C-alpha positions as a printed Julia matrix, in Angstrom:
65×3 Matrix{Float64}:
 58.77   56.21  -45.09
 55.3    55.67  -46.61
 53.66   56.06  -43.22
 55.36   59.41  -42.59
 54.4    60.72  -46.03
 50.78   59.69  -45.49
 50.75   61.38  -42.1
 52.23   64.53  -43.59
 49.64   64.62  -46.38
 46.84   64.02  -43.9
 48.08   66.83  -41.68
 48.35   69.21  -44.64
 44.83   68.34  -45.79
 43.49   68.91  -42.28
 45.27   72.24  -42.02
 43.8    73.36  -45.36
 40.33   72.29  -44.25
 40.67   74.23  -40.99
 41.96   77.26  -42.91
 38.95   77.17  -45.23
 36.6    76.85  -42.26
 38.17   79.9   -40.62
 37.93   81.91  -43.84
 34.29   80.92  -44.22
 33.59   81.96  -40.65
 35.23   85.34  -41.2
 33.24   85.85  -44.41
 30.0    84.99  -42.63
 30.79   87.44  -39.84
 31.56   90.21  -42.35
 28.31   89.47  -44.19
 26.34   89.69  -40.95
 28.01   93.0   -40.06
 27.09   94.38  -43.5
 23.51   93.19  -42.99
 23.23   94.86  -39.58
 24.67   98.12  -40.95
 22.21   98.09  -43.84
 19.29   97.51  -41.47
 20.45  100.41  -39.31
 20.63  102.69  -42.35
 17.1   101.69  -43.37
 15.76  102.37  -39.88
 17.5   105.75  -39.83
 16.05  106.67  -43.23
 12.58  105.59  -42.15
 12.82  107.64  -38.96
 13.96  110.67  -40.94
 11.09  110.19  -43.39
  8.58  109.99  -40.54
 10.07  113.09  -38.93
  9.85  115.09  -42.16
  6.28  113.92  -42.73
  5.25  114.95  -39.2
  6.95  118.32  -39.58
  5.25  118.94  -42.92
  1.86  117.98  -41.48
  2.39  120.37  -38.58
  3.29  123.17  -41.0
  0.24  122.4   -43.09
 -2.0   122.53  -39.99
 -0.58  125.94  -39.1
 -1.28  127.2   -42.64
 -4.89  126.03  -42.46
 -5.58  128.05  -39.3
């Protein structure tokens, strides 16, 4: 029976290791998604800032004339 118990323990340990690896992979994927979303928000904010700056400069040029 010792052999079967050892095999069972080994299988359980392997299953736990695989489970942890899957959880780590899912966490990494979620982190990457959050990173990409944050980068997109920054780019959007920068584009909006540039647009407002250009609009304000155009208004200022019209006032100067």
